N, C-alpha and C positions, 0 to 999 in steps of 0.2 A: 312423451311425457311420463314421468314416474308418478303413479297414483299413491296417495297416502295409505290406502288400504289394499290388501291383496284381492278383496272381493267387494265391489261397490253395489249398493242397492239401486236398482232401476225402478223409478216411480212413473206413474202416469196420471196426468191431470185431465179431468173431464173437459169436454169442449164447452166453452162458455155459452150461455143462452142469451138471447136478445129479446127485448120487449118491443111489441108492436101494438096496434090499435086493439081496443076491447080487452086489454090486459092479457093478450095472447103472447105466446113465446115460441121461438124457433131458433135453431142453431144457424140457419142459413138466411142471410138477408133476402135473397130472392124468394124463398119459400114464404117468409113472413110478410113481405110486401104483397106478393100475389094473393095469399090467402086472407090476410087481415087488413093490410094497408099500413101507412106510416104511423108510428107512435105519435100521439098528440097532433095528428094531421088535421087539415080542414074538414069540417063536417059536410060542407057543400063544395062543389068544384070551384076553385079559385083560379082566376086568370092571371098568368104571369106576364109582366111587362118586359119584353125582351128588345134590346137594341142590338143590331147586327152591323158590323163594319167589315166590308170585303169588296173585292172586285165584283163586277156584274156577274161573272161566272160563279164566283164564290157564293154570292147571295142566292143565286139560282140553285146551286147545289144544296144550300142550307134549307131553302123552302121545300125542295123535293124531299129531302131527307126528313124534314119536320112532319110532312104528311104521313110518311111511313111510321114515324115515332108515335103519332097520334092514333093511327089505326091498328098498330101492332105488327110485330115482325117475328116470324117463326124461325126456329133453328133449322138450318139446312140439313138435308138427309145425310146420314153417315157415309163416309168414303169406304172404299173396299178394304182398307186396313184398320178401320175404326170399329169400336164396339157398337152394337145395336143400341144398347142403353147407355147413353152418355149423361150421367147424373150431374156432372159439373156444368152442363149447359141447360138453358131454360128458355122457352118461348117468352117473348116480351108481349104482354097483353095490350099495351097501349098506355100512354102517359096518364090520362085521366083515370082509367080503370085501375092502374097500379098505384099512383101517387096522389090522386085527387086534385091535380092541378092541370091546367090546360093553357093553350094560347092559339091564336089564329095566325097561321103562316102568312096570310095575305095582309095582315095588319101589323106586321113587324115594323119597328122603326129601323128601316134599312138605310144605311149610309154608305154610299159607293165611293171607292177609291180607284184610281186609275192604275191598271197593271203597268203601263209604260212608265209612269212616274216611279213605281216601286222598282221596276227593272233598272232604271237609270240610277236610282239611289243606291242599289246594291253594288254598283260599279264605281262608286267613289273610292279613290285610292286608299285613304286612311280608314282602317277597319272600324275604329270607334266612331268616326264621323258618318260612315256609311250606315251602320246599324242605327245610330241615333236618327238619321234622316228617314230611314224606313219606318221606325217606330213613330216618328212625328207625323208622318202621312196618315197613320191610323188615329193617333190620339188627338190630333188637331181637329179631326172630324167630330170626335166626341165633344171636345171643348166648344166648338162652334154650335153644335146642337144644343148644348146646355145653356149657351148664351142667348140663343134665338128661339128656342122651342119651350113650350110649357109641358108639364107632366114629367114625372120621374120614371126612371128605368130601374127594374129590379136587378138585372144582370146584363152586362155587355159581352157579346160574343164576337170574337175576332176570327174571321175565316181567312186563312192565309194561303197563298199559292206555294208550290213546292220550292220556288227560288228563295223564299224567305227562310224556310227551314234549312235549305242547303247552304245559303250564303250568310246568314245572320246569327250564327252561333260562335262561341269562342274558338271552337275547333275547325271552323270553316276555313278552307284554303283558297277558294275562288281561282283555282288553277285553270289556266287557259282563257280566262275572261279578259277582255280589253277594259282596262281601268282608266278612269278620268280623274284629273287633279281636282281636289276640293279646296277648302279654305285652310287646311292644315297639312303639314308635310306627311308624306306617305308612312314613314316609320315612326312618327311621334306616338308615344304611348302614355305620356304623362303631361301635366301642365308644364309650360315652359318655365325654366328657372330664371330666364332673363327678365329684368324689370320691365314692366309695361312702359316706363318712361322712355326707354330706348327703342321701342318698337314703332313701326309705321303708324302714323296717326289714323290711318284708315282701319287699323286692326281693332276688331271687336273682342274684348276679353271674355265676353260671355260664350264665345265659340268654344273656349277651352273647358267649359262645363262638361263636355262630352267625355273628358278624361276622368271624371269622377265616377263614371259608370263602367261596368264590365260590358264589352260589346256582345250583348245577348238580347235578341228581340224579346223573348219571353219575359226576362227580368225587367226590361224597360217597361213593357206594358203593365205588368203586375205592380211595379213600383209607382208608376204614374196613377194607376187606378186606385191605389190604397185610400185616397181621400175622396173617392167618387162612388164606387160601387164594386161588388164582386165581379170578376171577369172569368172568361173561359176562352182559351185559344184552341182552335180546331184547324187542322190541315184539310185543304180541299180533298186530298186523296183519301182521308178518313171517311168523308161523307160520300164520295163517289169514286171508289177505287177503279172501277171499269173505265173511267174517263181518262185514266193515265196508264197507257199500255206501252209495252216495248215493241220492238219490231216483229216479234212473233205473235203479238196480239194478247199477251198475258199482262195482268196488272204489274206495274213496275214495283209495287210495294205490297208486301204481305200484311194483311190486317186481320184482326179477329173477325169472327162471323158477325153479320149485321145485328143479330139479336143481342149478342154480348156487348157490342158497341152501344146499342140502344140502352141496355141496362146501365152501363157505366155513365154515359152522358146524362141520362135522365136522373140518376142518383145525384150527380153533381149539380144539375140544374135545380133539383128540389132543395138540396142542402143550402145552396147559395142564395135562394130566394125566400126561404121560409124561416120562421123564428126558431123552430126546433129541428134537430136532425131527424132523419127518417126512421132511425131505430136507436135504442140505447141498451147499455149492458144491464142484464138482470143481476139480482143478488149482489149488488155492489155494497161494500161496507160503508156505513153511514159516516160522514165527516171526513172522507179521504179525498185528497186531490193529488194530481201527478204533475210534475214539472219536467219538461225536457229542456236542457240547457245546451247552447251551441255558441262557439266562438268562430268569428270569421274575420280574416284580415281585411282592412279597409283598402280598396284599390288605390294605388299610387299615393299612399299617405307617407309623407316624408319622415314622419316620426314613427312609422311602423306600428301605428295604433290598431287596435282590434275592437270590433263590435261584439258585445255579448247580448244574447237574446234568450228569453225564457218563454216557453209555451206552457200554459196551464190548461190541463184537461180535468173536467169535473165528472161526477158520476153520470151526468146526462150524456156524456160523450163529446160535447162541444168544447171548443177551446178558445183561448184568448192569447194573443201574442204581446209580450212586453219587451220593449227595447231598453237594455241597460246602458250604462254610460260607456262611451268610447274611451279607450285608454291603453296604456302599455301592459296589456294583460298577457302577452306572450313571454313566457319565462324560459322556454327551451324550444328545441326543434318541433316537438309535438306536445308541449306543455303550456297550458293556459291557466292563470289564476287571477281572480279579482283581488283588489286590496280590500281592507276591512270596510271602508266607507261604501264602496261600490257594491260589495256583496250584501251588506245590511240594507242598503237602499233598495236594491233590486228585489230581494225577498220580501221586504216590508211592503213594497208596492203590490206584489202578488197576493200577499195575505190580506191586505186591505181590500183588494178587489174581491177576494173570496168572501170576506166579511160583509161586503155590501150586498152580495147575492144571497147569503145564508144567515145574516144577522149574528154570526159568531165565527170565530176562527176555525180552521180545520183541526180535527183531532190528530190526523196523521198527514204528513206532507212528504211525498217521495220525490227526490230529485234524481231523474234519469239522465245519464250522459255517457260519454265515451272517454272522459278524463277523470283524474282523481282530484281530491281536494287537499289543500295544505291547511295547516293549523289556523292561519290567520283568517282565511275566508270561511272555514267551517265554523270557527267560533263566532264569526259575524253572522252567519246563517242562524245559528242557535240563539243569538241575542235578538235577532229580528223576529223570531217566532215567539208567540206568547208562551207562558210557562207550561200550559197544558198541551201544547202541540209537539208531537214527536216528529222530528225531522230525520229522514233516513236518506242516505246517499247510496245510490245503486249505479254501478257501471255495467253497461250492456254493450258487448262487442261481438261483431260477426267473426266467425272463424273460417279459415280457409282450408280445412281438411286435416287439421292437427288432431282431430278426434272423430272417429267414425263408429257408429253402432249398427250392427246388423241383426236381422231377425230371420227366422225361418219363413218361407213363403215366397210368393212372386213379387211382393211389394216391399219397399224399404220400411224403416222404423216408423211407427205411428206418430202422427202429430200429437204433441202434448207430452211426449216422453221426456223425463228428467233424469239426470244422473248427478246425484249429489257427491261432490268431492269432499266437502267438509261443511261446517255450519255457516260458512260465508261464501262458498264458491260452488257453482253447479253449472252443468250444461243443460240447455233446454232446446228441444227440437220443436220449433214453431212451424217448420215445414216438414212434410212427410205424408205417409199414406193416410187418407181420410176415409174411414169405414163408411160414413154416411154417403160419400160420393163414389165409393168403391174405386178410387183411383189416387194416384200421386201425380200432381201437376209439377213436373220438374224434369230437367235433363239428365240428372245424375244423382248419386247417393246424397241425400240432404246433409248439410252441415248444420251444427247446432249454434246457438248463441252461448257465449260465455257470460254468465251473470255473477257479479260479485257485490256483496253487501259491504260497502266501504266503511261507513260510519253511521251511528245513530245517536240522537240526542238523549233519548231515554232507552227503554228496553229495545233490544234488537228483535225485529220481527222474525217469525219462522221463515225459513227459506221457501217452504211450500207456498206460503202466502204471497211472497214476492213473485214467485214463478206464476202463480195463478193470476196475479194482477197483470203480468206481462202478456199472458195468453189472452186475457180480455182486451188489452189494448191493441192486439193485432187484428181486432174485428171492428174497429171504428174508423176505418179509412172511408170517409164519405165522398171521396173523389172517384170511387168505383163501387161496384156491387159484388165484390169477390167474397168467397167463403171466409178467407182470412188473408192477411199479409204475413211475410216472414219476419218483419220487424214491428215492434209496438209503435203506435202513432207518435209517441214522445220522441222517438229516435228517427223514425222513417222520414219525417218531413223537416227535421232540424236543419239539415244543410240547405234545403229549399228556402226555408224562412230566412236563414242567415244570408243567403245569396241575394235576397231581395232587400233586406234591411241595410246592407252596405252600399246599395246604389245611391249615388248622389241625388237622383230624382225621387228618392223615398225619404223626403225630409220631414214628412208629417209625423209628429211624435204622439205619445200616448198609447194606451192599450187599444188594440184593434182586433176584431174577430178573426179567428183562424181561417175562416172561409175566404178571406181576401187574398190569402197567400198561395192557395193550392189551385 
């Protein structure tokens, strides 16, 4: 790449701080939760109502693991090649001590599914039908419970055996398995083009609903649970890796250390069952909200229509997902653009939701995405925003090594380093050496994000402000308890949200909390 200047200024942005209980702050979620507790958390321990669906072995693994989660899990001793002080790891003190919530492993709403039934379903010849059958084994237990039992569940946890992970994803090959004929042809991937009038009278057209979905177990579960409750999917091997060993006696799968697993699962458990996230960003500019936009092709849509979704994140860190209109938004191989009506309607819905929460529209609204905007949709965005709201379009793209920055020392470039190319373009290293942890967690020299300010309704913000916002948004992934992510939450989960919204089983409309999708 040819830079516009012979010498470019390298900037550094401070690590964003996070708010916790008692108005205390910390850079690291684990430190803040351990020392102070969740921001705006319960004053007295609150019991979480958990429903668990799994095989008898899976439920047993979850109960055993839950007892460890409640009592606390230490970090294992360092290996022979590891540092003595591993600041990126931390003991997990216990669910109640850290988060102020608890549950009784012996009083879980445990719903058992049969392993043999799952195994048979994974062997159905048609991949769409097989994955749908496996997902229904789990979801129908939830539906039956809701019909027959009283009491609500805060979160449903699905514990799955390894065969579900191995055989029920789009990339699964099921090589070497003996497959059995189902109700649809083996190679069918879309609804039949033949009129139902000429089919066998015994044919049930509802069977072909399976072709409205991507054959992915996780997406099936998330899509079905959107109208019920937040959900979490756990592999049995995550909870009890020593129960799944190879012929040499070693675990078949490499997992994180138990304390880190506990931190991550406990953080997600708290976020999905409480009204407020466990932490929030400090020093957030008042009246600012961020939107992550994503486009996803609808599976097997004969008109090649696309679903557009928007994720709105507020200063509190929590998010809401909005489903835009489906339509012919794909205008090129990698180009997507809304028409004026759809763009105005989508952004108007987002702003109205913000107004309901804050009694006034946002002062600044940043639209983060990986695509550009054409004149028609951008003008529609500006019309949808009130006169005093500045709309700013920002493109955030990962890079694959086209730019590298090196520094003296044993570790790579420091996280938060920025390289301004001009007033609209900059590189930002959201991954890199973290002095507070005295380490860089990564396999190679980190690559930066390419950040471009595409358009603004009023005054263009300073690039440093845009980069600082992105740094903050890398610290509010409540599905884990990491120091940071490499991508801001507006971009990191965009594909995941889109993947769920295009599922035929995700027909429930209206804004829904972000916690339902992750």
